[in-house]
C-alpha positions as CSV (number, residue, x, y, z in Angstrom):
1,M,99.3,61.3,149.9
2,F,97.3,58.2,151.0
3,D,94.7,60.1,152.8
4,L,94.0,62.1,150.1
5,F,93.3,59.7,147.8
6,L,91.4,57.5,150.5
7,A,89.3,60.9,150.6
8,M,88.8,61.1,147.0
9,F,87.7,57.7,146.6
10,K,85.1,58.0,149.2
11,E,84.2,61.0,147.9
12,E,83.4,59.3,144.3
13,W,81.9,56.2,146.2
14,R,79.4,59.0,147.8
15,M,78.6,60.7,144.7
16,H,77.4,57.9,142.8
17,S,75.8,56.1,145.8
18,T,74.0,59.4,146.8
19,L,72.9,59.7,143.1
20,F,71.0,56.0,143.1
21,G,72.0,54.3,146.0
22,S,74.7,52.6,147.3
23,L,73.1,48.9,146.4
24,N,72.6,50.0,142.7
25,F,76.2,51.1,142.6
26,A,77.6,48.2,143.9
27,L,75.5,45.8,141.7
28,F,77.5,47.4,138.8
29,P,80.4,45.2,138.5
30,I,78.5,42.1,139.8
31,L,76.7,43.0,136.5
32,I,79.7,42.9,134.3
33,F,80.7,39.7,136.0
34,A,77.3,38.1,135.0
35,I,77.5,39.2,131.7
36,A,81.5,38.1,130.9
37,F,80.5,34.8,133.0
38,M,77.3,33.8,130.5
39,G,79.2,35.3,127.3
40,S,82.4,32.9,128.3
41,F,79.9,29.9,127.2
42,L,79.8,31.6,123.9
43,I,82.9,31.2,123.0
44,P,83.3,27.6,121.6
45,I,80.5,28.9,119.2
46,I,82.2,32.3,118.4
47,T,85.8,30.7,118.0
48,S,83.8,28.3,115.4
49,V,83.2,31.3,113.0
50,I,86.1,33.4,114.0
51,D,89.9,32.7,115.2
52,T,90.7,32.7,118.8
53,M,93.6,35.4,118.3
54,V,90.9,37.6,116.7
55,L,88.9,37.4,119.1
56,G,91.4,38.4,121.5
57,L,92.8,41.3,119.5
58,V,88.4,42.6,119.5
59,I,88.2,42.2,123.5
60,H,91.5,43.8,123.8
61,A,90.4,46.7,121.4
62,Q,88.0,47.2,123.9
63,F,89.7,47.9,126.9
64,A,92.0,50.0,124.5
65,L,89.1,51.9,123.6
66,L,87.6,52.5,126.9
67,G,91.0,53.6,128.0
68,I,91.1,56.1,125.0
69,M,87.7,57.5,125.9
70,V,88.3,58.2,129.8
71,G,92.0,59.1,129.0
72,S,91.7,63.2,128.2
73,F,92.6,64.0,131.8
74,G,94.8,66.4,130.0
75,I,91.9,68.9,128.6
76,L,89.2,67.7,131.6
77,G,91.8,68.3,134.1
78,K,91.3,72.3,134.6
79,E,87.4,71.5,134.4
80,V,88.1,69.0,137.3
81,M,89.8,71.2,139.7
82,N,87.6,73.8,139.1
83,R,83.8,73.2,138.2
84,R,83.0,70.0,136.2
85,L,81.7,68.3,139.0
86,G,80.5,70.8,140.6
87,Q,79.8,70.1,144.5
88,A,80.8,66.5,144.4
89,S,84.3,67.5,143.6
90,L,85.3,69.3,146.5
91,V,88.6,67.8,147.3
92,A,90.0,68.6,144.0
93,Y,87.8,71.8,144.2
94,S,90.0,73.3,146.6
95,A,93.0,72.8,144.8
96,R,94.0,76.3,145.2
97,S,93.3,76.3,149.2
98,L,94.7,73.0,150.2
99,P,98.2,72.7,151.3
100,V,99.3,70.0,148.3
101,P,100.8,70.9,145.3
102,E,97.9,70.7,142.6
103,K,100.3,68.4,140.6
104,V,100.1,65.8,143.7
105,L,96.4,66.7,143.8
106,F,95.5,65.9,140.4
107,L,97.8,62.8,140.3
108,N,95.5,61.5,143.5
109,F,92.3,62.3,141.1
110,V,93.7,60.2,137.7
111,V,94.8,57.0,140.0
112,K,91.9,57.2,141.8
113,D,89.8,57.3,138.9
114,I,91.7,54.5,137.1
115,L,91.0,52.2,140.3
116,Y,87.6,53.2,140.1
117,Y,87.4,51.9,136.4
118,F,89.5,48.9,136.8
119,L,87.1,48.0,139.7
120,L,83.8,48.3,137.9
121,W,84.9,47.2,134.5
122,I,88.2,45.1,134.2
123,F,88.5,43.2,137.3
124,P,84.6,42.0,136.8
125,F,84.9,41.2,133.1
126,G,88.2,38.8,134.2
127,A,86.6,37.1,136.9
128,G,83.4,36.7,135.3
129,F,85.6,34.5,132.1
130,L,87.7,33.1,135.2
131,V,85.0,31.6,137.2
132,A,83.4,29.9,133.9
133,S,86.8,28.6,132.7
134,P,86.5,25.5,134.6
135,V,83.1,24.8,133.5
136,L,84.3,25.1,130.1
137,G,87.5,23.1,130.3
138,I,89.6,26.1,129.8
139,S,92.9,26.3,131.4
140,I,93.0,29.3,134.3
141,Y,96.3,30.5,132.7
142,W,94.0,32.4,130.0
143,P,91.5,34.5,132.0
144,L,94.5,35.2,134.4
145,L,96.4,36.4,131.3
146,L,93.3,38.2,129.5
147,L,92.7,40.3,132.8
148,L,96.6,41.1,133.1
149,T,96.9,41.9,129.4
150,S,93.4,43.5,129.4
151,S,94.3,45.7,132.2
152,V,97.4,46.4,130.4
153,S,95.4,47.1,127.1
154,F,93.4,49.8,129.2
155,L,96.4,51.5,130.6
156,A,98.1,51.9,127.4
157,G,95.0,53.6,125.7
158,L,94.6,55.9,128.6
159,C,98.3,57.3,128.9
160,T,98.4,57.5,125.4
161,V,95.6,60.0,125.2
162,F,96.2,61.7,128.8
163,L,99.9,62.4,127.1
164,L,98.5,64.0,124.0
165,S,95.8,65.6,125.8
166,A,98.5,66.9,128.2
167,V,100.8,68.1,125.7
168,Y,97.4,69.7,123.7
169,V,96.6,71.9,126.4
170,R,100.3,73.4,126.3
171,S,100.4,73.7,123.0
172,K,98.2,72.9,120.1
173,K,100.7,73.0,117.5
174,A,102.8,70.5,119.1
175,A,100.1,67.9,119.5
176,A,98.8,68.1,116.1
177,I,102.8,67.8,114.8
178,I,102.5,64.3,117.3
179,V,99.1,63.2,115.9
180,A,100.7,63.5,112.0
181,A,103.9,62.3,112.6
182,A,102.1,59.2,114.4
183,V,99.4,59.0,111.4
184,L,102.5,59.3,108.8
185,A,104.3,56.6,110.3
186,V,101.5,54.1,110.3
187,I,100.8,55.3,106.6
188,I,104.4,54.1,106.0
189,S,104.4,51.5,108.1
190,A,101.3,49.8,106.1
191,F,103.2,49.9,102.7
192,L,106.4,48.3,103.8
193,C,104.6,45.7,106.6
194,S,101.7,43.5,107.0
195,P,98.8,44.9,108.8
196,E,99.3,42.5,111.6
197,T,103.3,44.0,112.4
198,V,101.5,47.5,111.7
199,I,98.9,46.5,114.4
200,K,100.9,45.6,116.8
201,G,103.9,48.0,116.7
202,V,100.9,50.6,117.1
203,F,99.7,48.9,120.0
204,L,102.1,47.0,121.7
205,P,99.7,45.0,124.7
206,L,98.4,43.5,121.7
207,T,102.0,41.1,121.4
208,L,101.1,39.7,124.8
209,F,98.3,38.0,124.7
210,P,99.2,35.3,121.7
211,S,103.0,35.4,122.8
212,F,103.4,36.2,126.0
213,S,107.1,36.9,127.6
214,Y,107.9,38.6,131.1
215,S,110.4,41.1,129.0
216,G,107.6,42.1,126.7
217,L,105.1,43.1,129.8
218,A,108.5,44.9,131.3
219,I,108.9,47.0,128.3
220,T,105.2,47.7,128.1
221,L,104.5,48.6,131.6
222,I,107.8,51.1,131.3
223,I,106.8,52.7,128.3
224,I,103.0,53.4,130.1
225,A,104.8,54.4,132.9
226,V,107.1,57.2,131.1
227,M,103.8,58.4,129.2
228,F,102.4,58.6,132.8
229,L,104.9,60.3,134.4
230,L,105.5,62.9,131.1
231,S,101.5,63.6,131.2
232,I,101.6,64.7,135.0
233,E,104.3,66.7,134.3
234,F,103.2,68.3,131.6
235,F,99.5,68.7,133.1
236,T,98.5,72.4,134.2
237,P,95.3,73.5,135.6
238,Y,95.7,76.6,134.1
239,D,95.3,77.8,130.3
240,N,99.2,78.1,129.1
241,G,99.6,81.8,128.8
242,S,98.3,85.3,129.9
243,E,94.8,85.3,131.1
244,K,92.1,84.8,128.4
245,H,89.3,87.7,127.3
246,H,86.4,86.1,125.1
247,K,84.4,88.3,122.8
248,N,80.3,88.0,123.4
249,L,79.6,85.3,121.4
250,L,76.2,84.6,123.3
251,D,74.3,87.3,121.2
252,R,75.5,86.4,118.0
253,L,74.6,82.9,118.3
254,T,71.5,83.6,119.7
255,K,71.0,85.4,116.8
256,K,72.1,82.8,114.6
257,Y,69.9,80.2,115.7
258,E,66.7,82.4,116.6
259,F,64.9,79.8,114.6
260,F,64.9,77.8,117.8
261,S,62.2,78.6,120.3
262,D,64.9,78.0,122.6
263,N,68.2,79.5,121.0
264,I,69.7,80.9,124.0
265,I,70.5,77.5,125.4
266,V,71.7,76.0,122.2
267,A,74.1,79.3,122.0
268,K,75.0,78.6,125.3
269,D,76.3,75.1,125.1
270,F,78.0,76.5,122.0
271,V,79.9,79.0,123.8
272,D,80.5,76.3,126.6
273,L,82.5,73.8,123.9
274,Y,84.1,76.8,122.1
275,R,85.5,78.7,125.7
276,S,86.6,75.4,127.6
277,G,88.6,74.1,124.3
278,I,86.3,70.5,124.9
279,G,84.5,70.4,121.9
280,L,87.5,70.4,119.7
281,G,89.6,68.5,122.3
282,Q,86.7,65.7,122.6
283,T,86.2,65.3,119.0
284,V,90.0,64.1,118.4
285,F,90.4,62.5,121.9
286,S,87.0,60.8,122.4
287,F,85.9,60.4,118.6
288,L,88.4,60.2,115.9
289,L,91.0,58.4,117.7
290,P,89.1,55.8,118.6
291,L,87.6,55.6,115.3
292,C,90.8,55.4,113.7
293,L,92.3,52.8,115.8
294,I,89.0,50.9,115.4
295,W,89.2,51.3,111.8
296,L,93.0,49.9,112.0
297,F,91.8,46.9,113.9
298,L,89.1,46.3,111.4
299,S,91.7,46.6,108.5
300,F,93.2,43.6,109.8
301,L,90.4,41.6,109.2
302,G,90.3,43.1,105.6
303,G,91.3,39.8,104.1
304,L,88.2,37.7,105.8
305,I,85.5,40.4,105.0
306,S,84.8,42.9,102.5
307,Q,85.6,46.7,102.8
308,G,82.3,47.2,102.6
309,I,81.1,45.1,105.3
310,I,84.2,47.0,107.2
311,L,82.6,50.6,106.4
312,F,79.4,49.5,107.8
313,T,80.8,47.9,111.1
314,L,82.7,51.3,111.7
315,A,79.3,53.1,110.9
316,V,77.7,51.7,113.6
317,V,80.8,52.0,116.2
318,A,80.4,55.6,114.6
319,G,76.8,55.8,115.7
320,V,77.0,54.5,119.2
321,I,80.4,56.7,119.6
322,S,78.2,59.7,118.0
323,S,75.6,59.4,120.7
324,T,78.3,60.2,123.4
325,M,78.4,63.8,122.1
326,Y,75.3,64.2,124.5
327,T,77.0,63.7,127.3
328,W,79.7,66.5,125.9
329,L,76.9,69.0,126.3
330,T,76.0,67.9,130.0
331,E,79.1,68.2,131.1
332,F,79.3,71.8,132.5
333,D,75.2,71.6,134.1
334,S,73.7,70.5,136.7
335,I,69.8,70.1,137.4
336,S,70.6,72.5,140.1
337,A,71.7,75.2,137.8
338,Y,68.3,75.2,135.9
339,Y,65.7,74.1,138.9
340,F,65.2,77.6,140.0
341,L,64.8,79.3,136.6
342,P,61.8,79.4,134.6
343,L,62.5,76.9,132.6
344,K,61.3,73.1,132.2
345,I,63.7,70.9,132.2
346,S,62.7,69.2,129.0
347,S,63.2,72.4,127.2
348,V,67.0,72.5,128.8
349,I,67.0,68.7,127.4
350,E,65.3,69.4,124.0
351,A,67.8,72.4,123.4
352,K,70.9,70.3,124.1
353,A,69.4,67.6,121.3
354,K,69.1,70.3,118.8
355,T,72.9,71.0,119.5
356,F,73.4,67.5,119.6
357,T,71.6,67.5,115.8
358,F,74.5,70.1,114.5
359,L,77.4,68.1,116.1
360,Q,76.4,65.0,113.7
361,V,78.1,66.6,110.7
362,I,81.3,65.2,112.3
363,P,80.4,61.4,111.9
364,V,79.2,62.2,108.4
365,L,82.6,64.1,107.5
366,F,84.6,60.8,109.2
367,L,82.3,58.5,107.0
368,S,82.6,59.9,103.9
369,A,86.3,60.4,104.4
370,A,86.5,56.7,105.3
371,G,84.4,55.5,102.7
372,L,86.8,57.4,100.3
373,I,89.9,56.4,101.3
374,S,89.1,52.9,101.6
375,G,87.3,53.0,98.2
376,S,83.9,52.1,99.3
377,A,82.8,55.7,97.8
378,G,79.5,53.9,97.0
379,Y,78.5,52.9,100.2
380,V,79.2,56.2,102.1
381,P,75.1,57.1,102.1
382,N,74.2,53.7,103.2
383,A,76.5,53.8,105.9
384,V,75.9,57.7,106.8
385,V,72.1,56.8,107.3
386,L,73.2,53.7,109.7
387,C,75.0,55.5,111.6
388,L,72.8,58.7,112.1
389,S,69.7,56.4,112.7
390,I,72.1,55.0,115.2
391,S,73.1,58.1,117.0
392,F,69.4,59.4,117.0
393,F,68.2,55.8,118.5
394,E,70.8,56.1,121.4
395,L,69.9,59.6,121.9
396,G,66.5,58.9,122.5
397,L,67.3,56.2,125.2
398,T,69.7,58.2,126.8
399,I,67.8,61.2,127.5
400,R,64.8,58.8,128.8
401,L,67.0,56.6,131.0
402,C,69.7,59.7,132.2
403,G,68.1,62.9,131.5
404,L,70.9,65.5,132.1
405,E,73.3,63.4,133.7
406,P,74.4,60.4,131.5
407,G,77.7,60.4,132.6
408,N,76.4,59.5,136.0
409,M,73.1,57.8,135.6
410,I,75.2,54.9,133.2
411,Y,76.8,53.6,136.5
412,N,73.4,52.7,137.6
413,V,72.8,49.3,137.4
414,R,68.9,49.3,136.1
415,V,69.9,51.8,133.7
416,F,72.9,49.9,132.3
417,L,71.3,46.8,132.4
418,K,68.3,48.6,130.3
419,Y,70.6,50.2,127.9
420,M,72.7,46.8,127.1
421,L,69.5,45.0,126.6
422,T,67.9,47.7,124.1
423,T,71.4,48.6,122.4
424,G,73.1,45.3,121.9
425,P,70.2,43.4,119.9
426,L,69.5,46.5,117.9
427,I,73.3,46.5,117.1
428,L,73.6,42.8,116.1
429,V,70.3,43.0,114.3
430,L,71.9,45.9,112.2
431,L,75.0,44.2,111.2
432,A,73.3,41.0,110.3
433,L,71.3,43.0,107.8
434,T,73.9,45.2,106.3
435,S,76.2,42.0,105.9
436,A,73.7,40.3,103.7
437,N,72.6,43.1,101.8
438,P,73.8,46.8,101.9
439,L,70.6,48.3,100.5
440,L,69.3,47.2,104.0
441,A,71.3,49.7,105.3
442,Y,68.5,52.0,105.1
443,A,66.0,50.0,106.8
444,S,67.8,51.3,110.0
445,V,65.8,54.6,109.7
446,I,62.9,52.6,111.2
447,V,64.7,52.9,114.2
448,L,64.0,56.8,114.5
449,I,60.4,55.8,115.4
450,P,61.2,54.5,118.9
451,A,63.9,57.4,118.8
452,W,60.9,59.6,118.5
453,L,59.3,58.4,121.5
454,L,61.8,57.8,123.6
455,L,62.4,61.5,123.5
456,K,59.0,62.3,123.9
457,S,58.6,59.9,126.6
458,G,62.1,61.2,128.5
459,F,60.9,64.7,128.3
460,K,57.8,63.9,129.9
461,K,59.6,62.0,132.6
462,W,62.2,64.3,133.6
463,D,59.6,66.9,133.7
464,E,57.5,65.1,136.8
465,E,60.7,64.2,138.2
466,D,61.1,66.0,141.7
467,F,64.4,67.2,142.1
468,T,63.8,69.0,145.3
469,G,66.9,68.7,147.8
470,L,69.3,69.4,145.0
């Protein structure tokens, strides 16, 4: 079993180091460490504006969100065990030929992924704060506790979505009933308890940082372990039931989108999303669930900031998360699959950008519902414009930096640094503008100009790239 894990661990390293060099991949956690180290010196300024516990809540929510966004192994499992990673997933691809149970193989794959996320994101973040703490006069107890509770938050988010996605693959009705029951329980609790109690009840790891106890840690870890074991037990690399048969959707969809010159590629993207089930699954687990959790956390600040600002903050986060829909569309493709076809790479990317545009109806509907429920319906148009502006800007930036491989290229340290340095200031400026005056949300449309320029330069860049040898 350890040999299998070691082989997958090496395979992951080789896959990324082959893409953009061992040094670039190795520097990624160092970059996270540097960001956390330098960011620690802003703590005195930040805590003069917001409460320390609120800052802790935001940090833990971010790691929980990371776990939620990567935890849908139940849905991605059969793709992982088959074709999602193509030639790079040699060990997982051999699931049906190796003398190893498929669940054992998949267990190794999931544990390997968890360890990679810990080494790439969580540990460097905690280490940066730990190294900076003596300089800031902070006891090392707090950075060590933050590293522990952040790891627990990540695992809690990951295992929750892993379990839900595993149930979803087995039975969509059962998953819908569980989600509906959870939502109903949260709504009823919101009427009976304080927002703080509801948030702590929904997300137990949050109670560990402000009031740590070994019993609380043990209970939390036991819950996480149970969810993880159930997820592995429920996981199946196969579709539930008999063999599926699909109608030929390509012809109908190609005709439906005939107003596009590259309508057949757009139609192929929709067929991929429909047949894999990833379109609906990713919408629930990688978009709606994280945003609903963030909305719940933001509601905790309802006494400090207005519902309008909460809606705009949600719109900004929705814009960033919406841009990851481009990653959904590139899950099934590799450049090598198109390289020998009479197509430009820019044509493929442009078609996916058009499909991406269709998918933007999802954040629009979500923000409209959030505005109506929170009593901020008047701000919905502003929030939608803000969200879509950010989403399309991020799309242009992602295409320019990553082309058809955003899921892998983001671990290139130079790409990640450029992404952070471009996105971070933009988001801070837009949040400041909308906090000052809601009408300034409309000013965000100006970012569509650099978004268009990034798209055009991205098309040119990837057309000129030499992919020989792929």
